[in-house]
N, C-alpha and C positions, 0 to 999 in steps of 0.2 A: 504494500500500500504506500502510495506517495501523496504528497500534498503539493498543490500548485495554486498560485495566486491567479486571480482573474486576468491580470496583466500577462502573466506567463501563458495562460490558457489561450488568450487571444492570438499570441504569436505562434503557438505550437499545437493548435487544436487537432489538426489532422494526424500528426504524429502521436499525440496523446491518445486519441480515440483508437487508432490502429493498435497501439501497444496494449490498451485495455482489452480490446477484442482478442488479441493474440494470446495474452498472458492470463487473462481472467483477474488480474490485479485491479484493485479499486484506486481511484484517484480522488482525494478530497480537495474541493475547491474552496479557497479562502477569499474573502473580500475584506480588506483592511485588517487582516489578522484573525477575523472570525470565520469559522467553518460555516459555509452557507449551502453547499451542495456536494453531491458525490457523482462520479461517473463510474458506472458498473457495466460489465459485459451483458449482452442480450441473454446469455444463458443464466447468469445470476438473476437478472430481472425476471425472467420466466419462472425460475425456481422460487423467488420471493412471492410471486403471485400464486403459484401452486400452494405454497405454505399458507398464505393468507386465505385462500379458498378452503383449505382443509380446516383451518382454525374456525372460520365462519361456519362450516358444516358441523363441526363438533359443538360449537356454541349453540347452534339451532337444535341439535339433537338433545343437548342438556336442557334447553328450554322446554322442549316437548315432553321430556321425562318428568320435569317438575310440574308441568301443567300450567294453564293460564286461564284467566277469566275471560268470558265472552261478554262484550257489551255492544250496545247499539251505537250507531254513529253519533247520535245526539248526546249519549252518555260520555262518549270519548271526547267530543268537543268540549263538553262541560268540564270534564276532568282536566283537560288541557287549558281551560280558560280561554277558548277561542269562540268568537262570536260567529254563529252559523252564517249570518248575512255577509260577513267578510269573506268566508270561504266561497260562498256562492258568487260573489262579485268578482272573484279572481279567475 
């Protein structure tokens, strides 16, 4: 993993992106010394999304096992403090 400033990134973007794609290493991007972004390979990006999808599925499975209350739309809007007229107007 390496760190590049925005200034360095502007000058070397092509080379940096090709290196990330080839090596799988990450590059942290800084702006005025603060970490603001990361460049990762497409394979890592896809893996992150697969993991996120799995976590979401497990979370939903857990919610189904615990059970949930069923309520009407008007009960839900009331519980959320939303004016039905506002919802219909949008």
